[in-house]
N, C-alpha and C positions, 0 to 999 in steps of 0.2 A: 495725846488726844484719843478720844474714844469714837470709833466709827459706828454710826447708827445706820440701820437698814430698815427701809419701808418697802414692802413688796407691792407691785402693781395689782390692782383689783382684777383687771382684765388683761389677758395676754394677747399679743398680736399673732396672726398666723405666720409661721416660719416659712420663708420662700423656698422654692426649689433651688437647691444649690447649683444645679447644672445650667440655670438660666440667669445668673447674677450679672449685673453690670457693676459700675463702680460708684459708690457714694450716694446712693439714692434711697436705701432702706436702712432703718435704724432699730436697735433692739428695744426691749421693754424698759430697761433701767439705765440710769446714768449716775455718775459720781459728781457731787457738788461740794464746794468748800468756799468759805468767805474769808475776807481779810479786812480788818480795820486797824488803825494805829493802837487802839487800846488793847485789843485781844490778840493781835497778830492773826495768823492763819487759824481758823477755828470752825467749829460746826461741820466737820466732815461727815458726809452722808451719802448713802446709796438710796435712790428713790426713783419713782416712776419717771420715765423720759417725758419731759414737758417743756413748754416754752419758758423762756426767762423773762420775767416781768421787769421792765425798765422804763424810767422816765424819758420823755423825749429829749431832755437835756443831758442824758447820760453821756459821759465824756468819750467813751469809746466810739459813739456814733459821730462825733464831731472832730476828734483829734487822732483817732486810729491807734490808740495805745492798746495793742493786742498782740499776743504771741501764741504760737501753737506748736505741736509736734505731730509726727505721724509714724506709727509703728504697727506691727501686725502680730496676731496670734495665729498659730497654725495647728491643724489637727493632723496627727501622724497616722500612719497605717494601722497602728495598734489601738487608735482611739484616744491617745493621750493628747494634751494640749500644751504647747510650748511657745515661748517668746524668743525673738532674736535680738539680742543686745539691748534690752529695754533700759538698762541702767545707763547706757551711753546716751539714749534719748533723753532721760531725765537730767543728766549732766548738761547736755546741750540746752535743755529747757531753762535751766538756771542761768546759763550764759546769756540766753535771750532776755531773761528777766533783768539781768544787770544792765544790758545795753538799752533797755526801754524803761529803766527806773522803776521796775516792779519788784516788790519784796520776794526774795528767794523762798523756795519751798523745801520741806524736808523730803529729800529724794527717796529715802528708805520707806518712809510712811506712805508716800505716794505710790511706790512700787507695790507695797503690800495691799494697799487699797485697790489698785488695779487688778491684782490677782484675785481678790475677793469679788470684784465686779465681774470678771471673766468667769469665775466659778458659778456665780448666780446665772449668768447668761450662756452657760456652756452648750445648751441645745441650739444656740444660734451659730455655733462654729460649723461652717459648711465643710463637706467632705468630698466634693467633686474636684477633679484634678485642676490645679492652678488657682483654687479659691482660698480665701482666708478671712479672718475677722480684722478689719481695719480699725485702728484705735486712734482717736483724736483728742489729746489733752489740749486745753485752751485756757488762757487767762485773758480777761477783759477788764478795762477800767470802768468802775461803776459809780463814781461821783456824779450827782446831778448838778453840773456846774459848767458854765460857759466861760472859759478862760484857759489860756495855754499854760499848763503846768502838769506835773505828774499827779495822777489821781491819788487820793488817800485810801480809797476802798476798791476792792477787786472781787471778782468771782472766778474761781477755777472750776472747770468742769471737764469731764471725760465722757465722750459718747463713743458708741461702738457701731460698726456697720459691716455686715457680711458682704464681701465683694468678690467679683471675678477679675478679669484682666483690666488693667488701667487703660490700655489702648485697645480699641475695638479690633485692631489687626492682630492682637496677641503678641507672641514672640516672633515678630516679623519686622524687617527693616522699616524704619520710618523716614520721612522726608523732613529736613531741617533747613530753615531759612536763616542766613546770617544777616543781621540788621546793622546798618551804620546810621540810620535815621533816628534811633532812639537808644537811650541807655537806661539800665535798671538801677544800678548802684555804683557808688564810688568808695574808695578806701576811706575809712573814717566815718562812714555812714552806717546804714543798717544792713548792708549786704550779707554780713556773716550771721545775722540774727534770723531766726525763723519767725519773722514778723509779718503780720497781715499786709502791712504797707508795701512790702517787697513784691507781693503778688499782685496788688492793685497796680503797681508801677509797670507790671509786665503785660497788662491786658490789652492795651492799645496795639502794641506791636504784634501780640499774639493773634488778635483778630485780623490784622492785615496779612499775616502769614497764612491763616486759615483760608482767606479769600483767594490766595494764590495756590491753594492746594497743599500747603505744608502743615505738618503736625505741630511743630514747635519752633521757637526762636532760639538761635544761638547768640548770646550776648557777647559783645566786645567790651573792653575796659572803657570807663566813662571819661577818660582824659584824652588819650591818644587815639582811641577807637581802632586799635590794631591788635591788641593782645586778647586772646580768647579767655573768657571767664567760665560761664556755665550755660546750660540750657534752662528754659523756664522752670522745669520741675526735676532737673537731673544735673549731676556733675557730668563732665565729658572726658572721654579718653580717646587717644589716637595711637594706633599701632603703626609706627614708621620704621621701616626695616625690621629689626628685631627688638625694638624698644617700645614699651608701653608708656606713653607720655600723658600726663594730666596737668592742667594749670595748678601752680602752687597756691596755697591759701595765702591771701594777701590782705584780708580784712573786708573784701567786697564779695567773697565767694563763700557759700555755705559749706561748712565742714560736714560733708555727707557721711553718714555711718556706713552706707553701702559703699561709698567711695573708699573709705578706710578699709573695708573688708576686701574690696577688689585688690588694693595695694598689698594687703597682708597675704592673701592667697597667692597672688602672682609671685611675690617674693619667696614664699614657701615652696613654690614649684621651680625656683631657679630662674624665673623670667626677669629680664631687665626692666625695672620700673623707675621712672623719673618724674619728679614733681618740679616743674619749672615754668617760667613764662614762655608761651608759644604764640606766635602771631598767626593770623589767618593767612597771610601771604606765605608763610612757611608751609602751612598745610596744603595750600593750593599748589605750591611748587613741588611738594612731595608727591602729590597726585600726578602732576605732569611728568615727573621723572620715574613714576612707577613704584615709588617707595612707600606710598600710603596704602597700607594693607587693610586696615579696618578703622572704623569710627563707631563708638558706642557710648551710650549714656548709662548712668547708674543712679538708682534711687529706690526708696522703700516701696513706692507704688508699683513700678514696673520691674524692679530688681535690675535687670540688664536690658537695655533697649538698643538693638543694633541700628545704625544709621546707614541707609542705602543710597541716599541722595542728599547733596549739600548744595545750596545755592548762595552765591556771594556776588552781589552786583548783577552783571549780565551773564556770569559764568555758572553753569550747572554741571556738577561732577557726579558720577556714579561711583560708589565705594563698594569694593568687594563684589563687583558684578551685580550689585543690588541684592546680594544674598547675605545670610547670617555668616559672619566670619568664624574661624576656628577658635580664636581667643574668647570672643563674646560667648560662643556656644559652650565652651568649657567652663567659663565663669558662671554662666547662668545655671548650668547643671550642678556645679559644685555648691553654689549658694542655696539653690532650692532644695537640693538633697539634704543639706544640713538643716534648713528651716523646717522641712517636712519630716525629718527624722529618718530619711532613707539611708543616710550615711552618718558615721560617728562624728561628733563634734570634737575635733582635736584642738580648736582654737579657744575654747571656753566662752563661746558666744551664746549658748542656749540656756534659758531659764525655764524650768518646768513649772507649770501651773497646776495641772492635774495629771 
Protein backbone atom coordinates (compact mmCIF):
# COMPACT_ATOMS: atom_id res chain seq x y z
CA UNK A 1 0.00 0.00 0.00
CA UNK A 2 1.08 3.54 -0.71
CA UNK A 3 0.62 6.08 2.06
CA UNK A 4 -0.69 9.42 0.80
CA UNK A 5 -0.21 12.69 2.66
CA UNK A 6 -2.30 15.85 2.55
CA UNK A 7 -1.19 18.78 4.67
CA UNK A 8 -3.56 21.00 6.61
CA UNK A 9 -4.06 24.44 5.10
CA UNK A 10 -4.13 26.11 8.49
CA UNK A 11 -2.25 24.92 11.58
CA UNK A 12 -3.56 25.19 15.13
CA UNK A 13 -1.66 27.02 17.85
CA UNK A 14 0.52 24.63 19.84
CA UNK A 15 -0.36 24.77 23.55
CA UNK A 16 2.00 25.57 26.39
CA UNK A 17 3.44 22.19 27.38
CA UNK A 18 3.60 23.18 31.05
CA UNK A 19 -0.19 23.57 31.27
CA UNK A 20 -1.45 20.39 29.58
CA UNK A 21 -4.25 18.21 30.92
CA UNK A 22 -5.13 14.81 29.44
CA UNK A 23 -6.96 14.11 26.20
CA UNK A 24 -8.49 17.51 25.41
CA UNK A 25 -6.25 18.87 22.61
CA UNK A 26 -5.53 17.21 19.26
CA UNK A 27 -2.92 17.79 16.60
CA UNK A 28 -3.33 19.07 13.04
CA UNK A 29 -3.28 15.72 11.23
CA UNK A 30 -4.58 12.18 11.62
CA UNK A 31 -4.11 8.81 9.94
CA UNK A 32 -7.07 7.16 8.20
CA UNK A 33 -7.49 3.84 6.42
CA UNK A 34 -10.57 1.96 5.18
CA UNK A 35 -11.63 -1.66 4.82
CA UNK A 36 -14.10 -3.45 2.59
CA UNK A 37 -14.25 -7.12 1.54
CA UNK A 38 -13.24 -6.38 -2.06
CA UNK A 39 -10.13 -4.29 -1.39
CA UNK A 40 -9.21 -5.32 2.15
CA UNK A 41 -7.46 -2.56 4.10
CA UNK A 42 -6.81 0.23 1.60
CA UNK A 43 -6.44 3.96 0.99
CA UNK A 44 -4.04 4.72 3.88
CA UNK A 45 -3.61 8.44 4.26
CA UNK A 46 -2.42 11.18 6.55
CA UNK A 47 -4.73 14.16 6.26
CA UNK A 48 -6.02 17.11 8.27
CA UNK A 49 -7.71 16.23 11.56
CA UNK A 50 -11.45 16.31 10.86
CA UNK A 51 -14.80 14.78 11.87
CA UNK A 52 -15.71 11.37 10.47
CA UNK A 53 -18.85 11.53 8.35
CA UNK A 54 -21.23 8.65 9.07
CA UNK A 55 -24.83 7.67 8.49
CA UNK A 56 -27.14 7.60 11.53
CA UNK A 57 -27.47 3.84 10.93
CA UNK A 58 -23.70 3.22 11.07
CA UNK A 59 -23.25 -0.02 12.97
CA UNK A 60 -20.73 1.20 15.52
CA UNK A 61 -23.36 3.62 16.85
CA UNK A 62 -25.80 0.79 17.53
CA UNK A 63 -23.79 -2.34 18.30
CA UNK A 64 -20.51 -1.02 19.66
CA UNK A 65 -18.12 -2.90 17.36
CA UNK A 66 -15.09 -0.77 18.16
CA UNK A 67 -11.57 -1.30 19.50
CA UNK A 68 -8.68 0.99 20.32
CA UNK A 69 -5.15 1.19 21.68
CA UNK A 70 -3.24 3.70 23.76
CA UNK A 71 0.48 4.44 23.62
CA UNK A 72 2.78 7.43 23.91
CA UNK A 73 5.64 9.19 22.15
CA UNK A 74 8.25 10.88 24.34
CA UNK A 75 10.69 13.71 23.75
CA UNK A 76 14.10 13.02 25.24
CA UNK A 77 16.48 15.53 26.78
CA UNK A 78 18.45 15.64 23.51
CA UNK A 79 15.29 16.49 21.56
CA UNK A 80 14.82 13.11 19.87
CA UNK A 81 11.42 11.38 19.82
CA UNK A 82 10.87 7.77 20.83
CA UNK A 83 8.11 5.23 21.40
CA UNK A 84 7.76 2.68 24.20
CA UNK A 85 6.91 -0.87 23.06
CA UNK A 86 4.67 0.22 20.14
CA UNK A 87 4.88 -3.15 18.39
CA UNK A 88 3.35 -4.78 21.45
CA UNK A 89 0.46 -2.33 21.20
CA UNK A 90 -0.19 -3.26 17.58
CA UNK A 91 0.05 -6.95 18.41
CA UNK A 92 -2.62 -6.44 21.09
CA UNK A 93 -4.61 -4.34 18.59
CA UNK A 94 -4.85 -7.36 16.32
CA UNK A 95 -5.84 -9.59 19.22
CA UNK A 96 -8.73 -7.21 19.90
CA UNK A 97 -9.59 -7.37 16.18
CA UNK A 98 -9.89 -11.14 16.37
CA UNK A 99 -12.12 -11.01 19.45
CA UNK A 100 -14.51 -8.49 17.82
CA UNK A 101 -14.56 -10.08 14.33
CA UNK A 102 -12.65 -7.17 12.77
CA UNK A 103 -10.17 -7.88 9.95
CA UNK A 104 -6.59 -7.78 11.20
CA UNK A 105 -4.15 -5.10 10.08
CA UNK A 106 -0.57 -5.19 8.84
CA UNK A 107 1.28 -4.31 12.05
CA UNK A 108 4.50 -3.27 10.32
CA UNK A 109 2.71 -0.97 7.88
CA UNK A 110 0.73 0.60 10.70
CA UNK A 111 3.90 1.13 12.72
CA UNK A 112 5.66 2.81 9.79
CA UNK A 113 2.60 5.00 9.15
CA UNK A 114 2.51 6.03 12.81
CA UNK A 115 6.16 7.07 12.69
CA UNK A 116 5.44 9.18 9.61
CA UNK A 117 2.47 10.82 11.33
CA UNK A 118 4.54 11.62 14.41
CA UNK A 119 7.32 13.03 12.24
CA UNK A 120 4.82 15.37 10.57
CA UNK A 121 3.49 16.42 13.98
CA UNK A 122 6.87 16.57 15.74
CA UNK A 123 6.36 20.18 16.87
CA UNK A 124 3.42 18.96 18.98
CA UNK A 125 5.68 16.81 21.17
CA UNK A 126 5.69 18.61 24.54
CA UNK A 127 8.92 18.99 26.46
CA UNK A 128 7.77 19.87 30.00
CA UNK A 129 8.51 17.24 32.67
CA UNK A 130 5.99 14.39 32.69
CA UNK A 131 4.37 15.33 29.37
CA UNK A 132 4.10 13.21 26.23
CA UNK A 133 2.18 12.76 22.99
CA UNK A 134 -0.68 10.32 23.54
CA UNK A 135 -1.50 8.10 20.55
CA UNK A 136 -4.96 6.61 20.00
CA UNK A 137 -5.37 4.04 17.19
CA UNK A 138 -9.03 3.04 16.76
CA UNK A 139 -11.16 0.85 14.48
CA UNK A 140 -14.92 1.33 14.13
CA UNK A 141 -17.60 -0.59 12.20
CA UNK A 142 -18.89 1.53 9.30
CA UNK A 143 -21.74 -0.41 7.63
CA UNK A 144 -25.02 1.60 7.42
CA UNK A 145 -27.12 -1.33 8.64
CA UNK A 146 -29.46 -2.17 11.50
CA UNK A 147 -28.93 -5.83 12.34
CA UNK A 148 -26.73 -7.76 14.72
CA UNK A 149 -23.76 -9.07 12.75
CA UNK A 150 -20.16 -8.12 12.18
CA UNK A 151 -19.76 -5.15 9.88
CA UNK A 152 -18.34 -5.62 6.38
CA UNK A 153 -16.66 -2.20 6.28
CA UNK A 154 -14.40 -0.41 8.79
CA UNK A 155 -12.47 2.79 9.40
CA UNK A 156 -9.10 2.73 11.13
CA UNK A 157 -7.82 6.05 12.40
CA UNK A 158 -5.01 7.33 14.60
CA UNK A 159 -5.20 10.65 16.43
CA UNK A 160 -2.56 12.35 18.56
CA UNK A 161 -2.94 14.43 21.71
CA UNK A 162 -0.26 16.28 23.71
CA UNK A 163 -0.90 15.39 27.35
CA UNK A 164 0.14 16.01 30.92
CA UNK A 165 -0.53 13.72 33.88
CA UNK A 166 -3.55 11.39 33.62
CA UNK A 167 -4.58 12.05 37.21
CA UNK A 168 -4.82 15.63 38.42
CA UNK A 169 -2.95 14.53 41.56
CA UNK A 170 0.02 13.48 39.43
CA UNK A 171 2.30 10.79 40.89
CA UNK A 172 0.55 10.73 44.24
CA UNK A 173 -1.53 7.98 45.87
CA UNK A 174 -5.11 7.63 44.64
CA UNK A 175 -8.19 6.29 46.41
CA UNK A 176 -9.80 3.10 45.08
CA UNK A 177 -13.27 1.70 45.73
CA UNK A 178 -13.84 -2.07 45.49
CA UNK A 179 -17.30 -2.80 44.09
CA UNK A 180 -19.43 -5.92 44.60
CA UNK A 181 -22.55 -4.33 43.12
CA UNK A 182 -21.33 -4.34 39.53
CA UNK A 183 -19.12 -6.43 37.25
CA UNK A 184 -17.25 -5.34 34.14
CA UNK A 185 -16.32 -8.57 32.36
CA UNK A 186 -16.35 -12.36 32.61
CA UNK A 187 -14.02 -14.99 31.22
CA UNK A 188 -14.99 -15.77 27.64
CA UNK A 189 -16.27 -12.24 27.04
CA UNK A 190 -14.51 -9.07 25.96
CA UNK A 191 -12.46 -8.45 29.10
CA UNK A 192 -9.11 -9.17 27.45
CA UNK A 193 -9.90 -6.96 24.43
CA UNK A 194 -9.32 -3.23 24.42
CA UNK A 195 -12.90 -2.75 23.30
CA UNK A 196 -14.97 0.38 23.74
CA UNK A 197 -17.75 -1.75 25.27
CA UNK A 198 -15.52 -2.65 28.23
CA UNK A 199 -15.19 1.00 29.18
CA UNK A 200 -18.89 1.70 28.73
CA UNK A 201 -19.54 -1.16 31.16
CA UNK A 202 -17.35 0.54 33.76
CA UNK A 203 -19.00 3.96 33.74
CA UNK A 204 -21.88 3.44 36.15
CA UNK A 205 -19.74 2.04 38.95
CA UNK A 206 -17.09 4.66 38.21
CA UNK A 207 -19.57 7.48 38.67
CA UNK A 208 -20.75 5.97 41.95
CA UNK A 209 -17.13 5.79 43.14
CA UNK A 210 -16.50 9.43 42.20
CA UNK A 211 -19.53 10.51 44.24
CA UNK A 212 -17.92 8.88 47.28
CA UNK A 213 -14.64 10.66 46.62
CA UNK A 214 -12.78 7.75 45.01
CA UNK A 215 -10.70 7.96 41.85
CA UNK A 216 -11.26 4.50 40.39
CA UNK A 217 -13.11 1.21 40.83
CA UNK A 218 -11.34 -2.07 41.58
CA UNK A 219 -13.24 -4.86 39.85
CA UNK A 220 -13.78 -8.34 41.24
CA UNK A 221 -14.44 -11.41 39.10
CA UNK A 222 -17.89 -11.59 37.56
CA UNK A 223 -18.82 -15.03 38.89
CA UNK A 224 -17.83 -15.41 42.54
CA UNK A 225 -17.11 -11.71 43.06
CA UNK A 226 -14.17 -12.37 45.33
CA UNK A 227 -11.13 -12.59 43.07
CA UNK A 228 -9.44 -9.30 42.17
CA UNK A 229 -9.17 -8.50 38.47
CA UNK A 230 -8.16 -4.94 37.56
CA UNK A 231 -8.91 -1.26 38.03
CA UNK A 232 -10.94 0.68 35.45
CA UNK A 233 -7.90 1.98 33.57
CA UNK A 234 -5.05 -0.01 35.12
CA UNK A 235 -3.80 -3.43 36.05
CA UNK A 236 -3.25 -3.82 39.80
CA UNK A 237 -0.31 -5.00 41.96
CA UNK A 238 -0.01 -5.83 45.66
CA UNK A 239 3.22 -5.99 47.64
CA UNK A 240 2.60 -8.53 50.41
CA UNK A 241 5.61 -9.31 52.60
CA UNK A 242 8.40 -9.49 50.01
CA UNK A 243 6.26 -10.62 47.05
CA UNK A 244 4.83 -8.53 44.22
CA UNK A 245 1.51 -10.13 43.31
CA UNK A 246 -0.77 -9.35 40.36
CA UNK A 247 -3.87 -11.20 39.18
CA UNK A 248 -3.10 -13.76 36.50
CA UNK A 249 -4.46 -13.24 33.00
CA UNK A 250 -7.61 -15.33 32.73
CA UNK A 251 -9.50 -14.02 29.69
CA UNK A 252 -11.31 -11.21 31.52
CA UNK A 253 -8.27 -9.03 32.32
CA UNK A 254 -6.48 -6.80 29.83
CA UNK A 255 -2.94 -7.90 29.09
CA UNK A 256 -1.35 -4.58 29.98
CA UNK A 257 1.93 -3.66 28.32
CA UNK A 258 2.98 -1.63 31.36
CA UNK A 259 1.93 -4.63 33.52
CA UNK A 260 4.28 -6.83 31.52
CA UNK A 261 7.02 -4.21 31.85
CA UNK A 262 6.57 -4.09 35.65
CA UNK A 263 6.93 -7.87 35.86
CA UNK A 264 10.00 -7.89 33.61
CA UNK A 265 11.77 -5.10 35.50
CA UNK A 266 10.95 -6.57 38.91
CA UNK A 267 12.30 -9.97 37.88
CA UNK A 268 15.46 -8.38 36.48
CA UNK A 269 16.04 -6.78 39.89
CA UNK A 270 15.68 -10.12 41.65
CA UNK A 271 12.33 -9.27 43.25
CA UNK A 272 9.77 -12.01 43.81
CA UNK A 273 6.91 -11.61 41.34
CA UNK A 274 3.83 -13.80 41.21
CA UNK A 275 0.89 -13.91 38.81
CA UNK A 276 -1.98 -15.72 40.51
CA UNK A 277 -5.57 -15.44 41.64
CA UNK A 278 -5.86 -13.27 44.73
CA UNK A 279 -9.02 -12.52 46.68
CA UNK A 280 -10.03 -9.21 48.17
CA UNK A 281 -10.32 -10.98 51.55
CA UNK A 282 -6.66 -11.99 51.31
CA UNK A 283 -5.69 -8.37 50.69
CA UNK A 284 -7.74 -7.13 53.62
CA UNK A 285 -6.28 -9.81 55.88
CA UNK A 286 -2.76 -8.94 54.73
CA UNK A 287 -3.42 -5.35 55.73
CA UNK A 288 -4.80 -6.38 59.13
CA UNK A 289 -1.67 -8.45 59.81
CA UNK A 290 0.70 -5.73 58.64
CA UNK A 291 1.88 -7.71 55.61
CA UNK A 292 0.37 -5.45 52.94
CA UNK A 293 3.19 -3.06 52.11
CA UNK A 294 1.98 -1.42 48.90
CA UNK A 295 -0.76 -1.34 46.28
CA UNK A 296 -0.27 0.28 42.88
CA UNK A 297 -1.73 0.27 39.41
CA UNK A 298 0.05 0.18 36.06
CA UNK A 299 -1.04 1.51 32.69
CA UNK A 300 0.05 3.57 29.70
CA UNK A 301 -1.73 6.74 30.81
CA UNK A 302 -0.49 6.97 34.40
CA UNK A 303 2.51 4.56 34.11
CA UNK A 304 2.51 3.69 37.85
CA UNK A 305 -0.26 4.89 40.13
CA UNK A 306 0.22 4.30 43.87
CA UNK A 307 -2.91 3.49 45.88
CA UNK A 308 -3.11 5.18 49.27
CA UNK A 309 -6.63 4.14 50.30
CA UNK A 310 -8.83 1.16 49.54
CA UNK A 311 -12.50 0.83 50.47
CA UNK A 312 -14.28 -2.54 50.52
CA UNK A 313 -17.78 -2.62 51.95
CA UNK A 314 -17.71 -0.70 55.22
CA UNK A 315 -13.95 -1.09 55.63
CA UNK A 316 -11.51 1.62 54.60
CA UNK A 317 -7.80 0.83 54.79
CA UNK A 318 -4.80 3.11 54.39
CA UNK A 319 -1.91 1.63 52.42
CA UNK A 320 1.74 2.56 52.95
CA UNK A 321 0.66 5.36 55.31
CA UNK A 322 -1.02 7.03 52.35
CA UNK A 323 2.36 7.67 50.74
CA UNK A 324 4.16 6.44 47.65
CA UNK A 325 5.81 3.10 48.43
CA UNK A 326 9.40 2.24 47.60
CA UNK A 327 8.55 -0.41 44.98
CA UNK A 328 6.10 1.85 43.14
CA UNK A 329 8.57 4.72 43.27
CA UNK A 330 11.42 2.58 41.91
CA UNK A 331 9.26 1.22 39.09
CA UNK A 332 7.93 4.65 38.15
CA UNK A 333 11.43 6.09 38.00
CA UNK A 334 12.84 3.17 36.03
CA UNK A 335 10.03 3.14 33.46
CA UNK A 336 9.93 6.89 32.93
CA UNK A 337 13.74 7.07 32.75
CA UNK A 338 13.64 4.55 29.91
CA UNK A 339 10.70 6.25 28.20
CA UNK A 340 12.29 9.71 28.28
CA UNK A 341 15.77 8.45 27.41
CA UNK A 342 17.35 9.34 30.75
CA UNK A 343 18.58 5.77 31.17
CA UNK A 344 19.74 3.17 28.67
CA UNK A 345 17.09 0.76 27.45
CA UNK A 346 18.47 -2.70 28.21
CA UNK A 347 15.13 -4.45 27.57
CA UNK A 348 14.72 -3.64 23.85
CA UNK A 349 11.54 -1.64 24.45
CA UNK A 350 12.37 1.69 22.77
CA UNK A 351 11.73 2.47 19.11
CA UNK A 352 13.25 5.66 17.72
CA UNK A 353 11.11 7.95 15.57
CA UNK A 354 13.44 10.92 15.04
